[in-house]
C-alpha positions in Angstrom: 0.0 0.0 0.0 1.3 3.4 -0.9 2.7 5.6 1.8 0.5 8.7 1.7 2.3 11.0 4.2 5.0 13.3 3.0 5.5 15.7 5.9 8.8 17.6 6.4 10.2 19.7 9.2 9.5 23.0 7.4 5.8 22.2 7.4 5.9 21.6 11.2 7.7 24.8 11.7 5.1 26.6 9.7 2.5 25.2 12.1 4.4 26.8 14.9 6.5 23.9 16.2 9.7 25.3 17.9 13.0 24.6 16.2 14.8 21.8 18.1 14.5 18.2 19.1 10.7 18.1 19.0 10.8 18.4 15.2 12.8 15.1 14.8 10.5 13.3 17.3 7.4 14.5 15.5 8.8 13.3 12.1 9.6 9.9 13.5 6.1 9.5 15.0 4.5 10.6 11.8 6.4 8.0 9.7 5.7 5.3 12.3 2.1 6.0 13.2 0.6 8.0 10.4 2.2 6.6 7.2 -1.1 5.8 5.6 -3.0 8.9 6.7 -3.6 11.9 4.3 -1.0 14.7 4.9 -3.7 17.3 5.6 -5.2 15.1 8.3 -1.7 14.5 9.8 -1.0 18.3 9.9 -4.3 18.8 11.7 -3.4 16.3 14.3 0.0 17.9 14.8 -1.6 21.3 15.1 -3.9 20.0 17.8 -1.0 18.5 19.7 0.9 21.7 19.5 -2.0 23.9 20.7 -2.7 21.7 23.8 0.1 19.1 24.4 -1.2 18.3 27.9 -4.3 16.7 26.3 -2.1 14.2 24.4 0.3 13.1 27.2 -1.6 9.8 27.5 -2.2 9.3 23.8 -0.2 6.2 22.7 0.7 7.7 19.3 1.5 11.3 20.2 2.6 11.2 23.8 6.3 11.5 22.9 5.6 14.7 20.9 3.5 16.1 23.7 6.0 15.3 26.4 8.8 17.1 24.5 6.6 20.1 23.9 5.8 20.3 27.7 9.5 20.4 28.6 10.9 23.8 29.6 13.1 25.5 27.0 16.8 25.1 27.9 18.8 27.9 26.4 22.0 25.8 25.8 20.2 22.8 24.3 21.8 21.6 21.1 19.5 22.1 18.2 19.1 18.9 16.2 19.7 18.9 12.5 17.4 17.0 10.1 18.7 13.4 9.6 19.4 14.0 5.9 19.7 17.2 3.7 16.7 18.5 1.9 17.1 18.1 -1.9 18.9 20.9 -3.7 20.4 21.5 -7.1 24.2 21.3 -7.8 25.4 23.0 -11.0 28.7 21.7 -12.5 29.0 19.1 -9.8 32.0 17.4 -11.5 34.1 20.5 -10.9 33.2 21.0 -7.2 35.3 19.7 -4.4 33.7 17.3 -1.9 34.2 19.6 1.0 31.9 22.2 -0.5 29.2 19.7 -1.2 29.5 18.4 2.4 29.1 21.9 3.8 26.0 22.5 1.6 24.5 19.2 2.7 24.9 20.3 6.3 23.3 23.7 5.6 20.3 21.9 4.0 19.9 19.9 7.2 19.2 23.0 9.3 15.6 23.1 10.6 15.3 26.7 9.3 16.4 25.9 5.8 13.8 26.1 3.0 15.7 25.7 -0.2 19.2 26.0 -1.6 21.6 25.5 -4.5 25.3 25.1 -5.2 26.9 27.1 -8.0 29.5 25.7 -10.5 32.3 27.9 -9.0 31.7 26.6 -5.5 34.5 25.8 -3.0 34.8 25.2 0.7 34.6 28.1 3.1 33.3 28.7 6.7 29.7 27.9 7.4 28.0 28.1 4.0 30.4 27.2 1.2 31.5 29.9 -1.2 29.1 29.5 -4.1 26.3 28.4 -1.9 22.8 29.9 -1.8 20.5 29.2 1.1 16.9 30.3 1.7 15.8 30.3 5.4 12.7 31.0 7.3 13.1 34.3 9.3 16.7 33.3 10.2 19.9 35.3 9.4 23.1 33.3 9.3 26.1 35.7 9.5 28.5 33.1 8.0 25.9 32.4 5.4 26.6 35.9 4.2 30.3 35.8 4.7 33.0 38.0 6.1 33.4 40.5 3.2 29.8 41.7 3.4 28.4 43.2 0.2 31.4 42.4 -1.9 30.4 43.4 -5.4 31.2 43.9 -9.1 30.9 47.3 -10.7 31.4 48.1 -14.4 31.4 51.4 -16.3 31.1 51.4 -20.0 32.5 54.5 -21.8 31.6 55.8 -25.3 35.3 55.5 -26.1 36.7 53.2 -28.9 38.1 49.9 -27.6 41.4 50.6 -29.3 42.1 53.3 -26.7 43.1 50.5 -24.3 46.3 50.2 -26.4 46.8 53.7 -27.7 46.2 55.2 -24.3 47.8 52.4 -22.2 50.3 54.7 -20.6 47.7 57.1 -19.4 45.3 54.4 -18.3 48.0 52.6 -16.3 49.0 55.9 -14.6 45.3 56.5 -13.7 45.1 53.1 -12.0 48.3 53.6 -10.1 47.4 57.1 -8.9 43.7 56.5 -8.1 43.4 53.1 -6.6 44.5 51.7 -3.2 44.5 48.1 -2.1 44.9 46.1 1.1 46.0 48.3 4.1 47.0 51.3 1.9 44.6 54.2 2.1 44.2 57.7 0.6 45.8 60.5 2.6 42.7 62.6 2.1 39.7 60.3 1.4 36.8 61.8 -0.5 33.8 62.3 1.7 30.5 60.4 1.1 27.1 60.6 2.7 27.4 57.0 3.9 29.8 58.1 6.6 27.0 60.3 8.0 24.7 57.4 8.6 23.1 57.5 12.1 23.7 53.8 12.4 27.3 54.5 13.3 26.1 56.0 16.6 23.0 53.9 17.1 24.5 50.4 16.9 27.2 49.7 19.5 29.5 47.6 17.3 29.5 50.3 14.6 30.6 53.1 16.9 34.2 52.2 16.7 34.2 51.5 13.0 33.3 54.9 11.6 36.9 56.4 11.5 38.3 53.3 9.9 35.6 53.2 7.4 36.2 56.8 6.4 40.0 56.1 6.1 39.4 53.2 3.8 36.7 54.9 1.7 37.3 54.5 -2.0 39.9 51.8 -1.6 39.9 48.1 -2.4 40.7 44.9 -0.4 43.4 42.4 -1.0 43.2 38.9 -2.4 41.2 38.6 -5.6 40.0 42.2 -5.5 40.9 44.3 -8.5 40.3 47.4 -10.6 41.0 46.9 -14.4 40.5 48.6 -17.7 39.4 46.3 -20.6 37.2 45.9 -23.6 33.5 45.1 -23.3 31.7 43.8 -26.3 27.9 44.4 -26.1 26.5 41.4 -28.0 22.7 41.7 -27.2 21.1 44.3 -29.5 18.1 44.4 -27.2 20.2 45.5 -24.2 18.7 47.6 -21.5 20.8 50.7 -22.2 20.1 51.0 -25.9 23.9 50.7 -26.6 24.7 49.8 -30.2 26.3 46.3 -30.2 30.1 46.6 -30.5 33.3 47.1 -28.5 33.9 49.8 -25.9 36.4 50.9 -23.3 35.3 49.6 -19.9 36.3 49.7 -16.3 35.6 46.8 -14.0 36.1 46.7 -10.2 35.7 44.0 -7.6 35.9 44.7 -3.8 33.8 44.7 -0.7 33.2 46.4 2.6 36.8 46.4 3.8 37.5 46.1 7.6 34.0 47.2 8.5 32.3 44.2 7.0 34.7 41.7 8.6 34.2 43.2 12.1 30.4 43.0 11.7 30.5 39.4 10.5 32.8 38.2 13.3 30.9 40.0 16.0 27.4 38.7 15.0 28.7 35.2 14.2 30.0 35.0 17.8 26.7 36.3 19.1 24.8 33.8 17.0 26.9 30.9 18.2 26.3 31.8 21.8 22.5 31.8 21.4 22.0 29.2 18.7 23.7 26.0 19.8 24.3 23.6 16.9 26.2 20.3 16.4 30.0 20.8 15.8 29.8 20.3 12.1 27.2 23.0 11.8 28.4 25.5 14.4 29.4 28.2 11.9 25.8 28.1 10.5 24.4 29.5 13.8 21.6 32.0 13.1 19.9 35.0 14.5 16.1 35.2 14.5 15.1 38.2 12.4 12.5 39.2 15.1 15.1 39.6 17.8 17.1 42.7 18.6 20.3 41.1 17.6 18.8 39.9 14.3 17.5 43.4 13.5 20.9 44.9 14.4 22.7 42.5 12.1 20.3 43.2 9.3 20.9 47.0 9.6 24.6 46.6 10.0 24.8 44.2 7.0 22.9 46.7 4.8 25.1 49.6 5.9 28.2 47.5 5.0 26.7 46.8 1.6 26.0 50.4 1.0 29.5 51.3 2.1 31.0 48.8 -0.4 29.0 50.4 -3.2 30.2 53.8 -2.2 33.8 52.7 -2.5 33.2 51.4 -6.0 31.4 54.6 -7.0 34.3 56.7 -5.9 36.8 54.5 -7.8 34.7 54.9 -11.0 34.2 58.6 -10.4 38.0 59.1 -10.2 38.5 57.2 -13.4 35.7 59.1 -15.2 37.4 62.4 -14.2 40.7 61.1 -15.6 39.0 60.1 -18.9 37.2 63.5 -19.0 33.8 61.8 -19.7 31.0 60.1 -17.9 30.1 56.5 -18.5 27.2 55.7 -20.8 26.0 53.2 -18.3 27.1 51.5 -15.0 26.3 47.9 -14.0 26.6 46.8 -10.4 25.7 43.7 -8.5 26.7 42.3 -5.1 27.1 39.0 -3.3 28.0 38.0 0.3 24.6 39.3 1.3 21.1 38.3 2.5 17.9 39.4 0.7 14.2 39.3 1.8 12.5 37.5 -1.1 9.5 35.2 -1.8 9.9 31.5 -2.4 8.0 29.5 -5.1 5.0 29.3 -2.8 4.9 33.0 -2.2 6.2 32.7 1.4 8.7 35.2 2.8 12.3 33.9 3.0 15.8 35.2 3.7 18.1 34.3 0.8 21.8 34.1 1.7 24.1 34.3 -1.3 27.7 33.7 -0.3 29.8 34.2 -3.4 26.7 34.0 -5.5 25.3 36.5 -8.1 21.6 37.4 -7.9 20.0 36.1 -11.2 16.3 36.8 -10.9 14.4 37.2 -14.1 15.7 40.3 -15.9 18.3 41.0 -13.2 21.6 42.2 -14.6 25.0 41.2 -13.2 28.7 40.6 -13.9 30.5 37.3 -13.7 34.3 37.7 -14.1 36.8 35.2 -15.1 40.5 35.5 -14.3 42.9 38.3 -15.2 43.4 36.7 -18.7 39.9 35.1 -19.2 36.7 36.8 -20.3 34.1 38.0 -17.9 30.4 38.2 -18.7 27.6 40.8 -18.4 24.6 38.7 -17.8 20.8 38.8 -17.5 19.2 36.4 -15.0 16.5 34.0 -16.2 14.9 33.6 -12.8 15.4 29.8 -12.3 13.6 28.5 -9.2 16.0 25.5 -8.9 19.0 27.9 -8.4 17.0 30.1 -6.1 17.3 32.9 -8.7 21.1 32.8 -8.5 24.3 32.2 -10.6 28.0 31.9 -9.9 30.0 35.0 -8.9 33.1 34.1 -10.9 35.2 31.2 -12.3 36.0 29.8 -8.8 39.4 28.6 -7.6 41.0 25.5 -9.1 43.9 25.8 -6.6 44.2 27.0 -3.1 46.3 30.1 -2.5 49.0 28.0 -0.9 49.0 25.4 -3.7 49.3 28.2 -6.3 52.2 29.8 -4.6 54.0 26.5 -4.2 53.4 25.0 -7.7 53.2 27.9 -10.2 56.2 29.4 -11.9 56.6 33.1 -12.4 57.8 32.6 -15.9 54.7 30.6 -16.9 52.5 33.3 -15.5 54.3 36.0 -17.4 54.0 34.0 -20.6 50.3 33.6 -20.2 49.8 37.3 -19.5 51.8 38.3 -22.6 49.9 35.8 -24.7 46.6 37.4 -23.5 47.9 40.9 -24.0 47.4 41.8 -20.3 49.4 44.4 -18.4 49.5 43.5 -14.7 50.2 46.0 -11.9 50.6 44.1 -8.6 49.4 40.7 -7.5 51.1 37.5 -6.6 51.2 33.9 -7.8 48.0 33.1 -5.7 46.0 35.1 -8.2 47.6 33.7 -11.3 45.1 32.8 -14.1 46.0 29.1 -13.7 44.7 29.1 -10.1 41.1 29.5 -11.4 38.6 27.2 -13.1 37.8 27.6 -16.8 35.1 30.4 -16.8 33.7 29.0 -20.1 33.0 25.7 -18.5 31.4 27.4 -15.5 29.2 29.5 -17.9 28.2 26.3 -19.8 27.1 24.7 -16.5 24.8 27.6 -15.8 23.4 28.3 -19.2 19.9 27.7 -17.9 20.4 30.4 -15.3 21.6 33.4 -17.2 21.9 34.8 -20.7 24.9 36.8 -22.0 24.5 40.4 -22.7 28.1 41.4 -23.1 31.7 39.9 -22.9 34.5 41.7 -21.1 38.2 41.2 -21.8 40.7 42.6 -19.1 43.7 44.4 -20.5 45.3 46.5 -17.7 44.8 44.9 -14.3 45.7 46.3 -10.9 45.5 44.1 -7.8 46.9 44.2 -4.3 50.6 43.6 -3.8 52.8 45.8 -5.9 55.8 44.7 -3.8 55.1 41.1 -4.9 55.0 42.0 -8.6 58.5 40.7 -9.1 57.0 37.2 -8.6 55.4 37.5 -12.0 57.6 40.1 -13.8 
């Protein structure tokens, strides 16, 4: 006889069941005692048990559930994970390391998880894997957002012939050297911005000590894989949103996040979440803050401030370059990752969507997916795929760890590849060499159902962190 009941933990939470051990007990009872009962009838029974557990303490079928509901809430009780992960889609699975998949499996066992997906550029991180997207019910996971809150891509397209990247190479290189700062370096006189006047810097305790540092780092970029580069963008879609004639144009592309402010916010609220949301060891970095709590609201406001700050840094970078070029861009495209959004799921319910190293790709949403310093990047338009939770990759993804790249790659080989691609590199070390990254074309092929290509970008003059390490590759 067919098993009729197909109840999951999320449905019990929707009824009002508290997150914790009682969910697992209820699911076991349902499978054992109500396997042939219609799901609607089972949910009605569970609703009755929840509303008045004392009435069911002597019921042979539901007494275990009632007993657990009657127990006092213990603050430090370990919250049980679901026995197995909820199903989720993996794109480009053959190119993803096992550690990232294991982390995503753990995330999909959280009792607050609703849906998720793993992008083709995914690799292992802390908490949610980089390249992981996770939708939760009213729960904010600081390490589901990541440390570099609001990290983003920003592209300016100029009505300047693509050939200027060669004829004006000397001037463009000088502009990058004089107007960009990376890592710990900062401008002696930062340009002011309204973001620094946000009242949140005085209203939220953790932000009070971050304002001066945020101002000092305003308009600069982080280290690692962050960059500012001139290149050539080819607009290939004649029906593009900006009414730009298809063809090749000079373009500026930047990648950076919220600097020290984002990292401090992430670490503070992760520690707070771990103190109040006790999870098994393998899931401890996925501790969450309830959005209805004071801490959850604080993190939400601080996260959004960090995202706005990251955007302000990019806008100042692009403004400096536009002044140097003596023209305004004909359009600017910007998208961010390492963030959480309030969205609707496929059933129309409110969810919190965490995209850690993941590009928003809702229907019609524009974004940028870069490759490496010698590989193309793509201006994309999202298709709004439910299976990917309206998401796509945020880049090519690492094929080598930073340590592996430094220990195995040869400076001569990197220099040869740069010359072959016609790329001028200012700064960077071996850990950011092109060979350390996956093939962006394979990544794009794995997510062809998620995005369509509007334009293709080729980097030509690249500046990254680490001018003192430039000798490694030149």
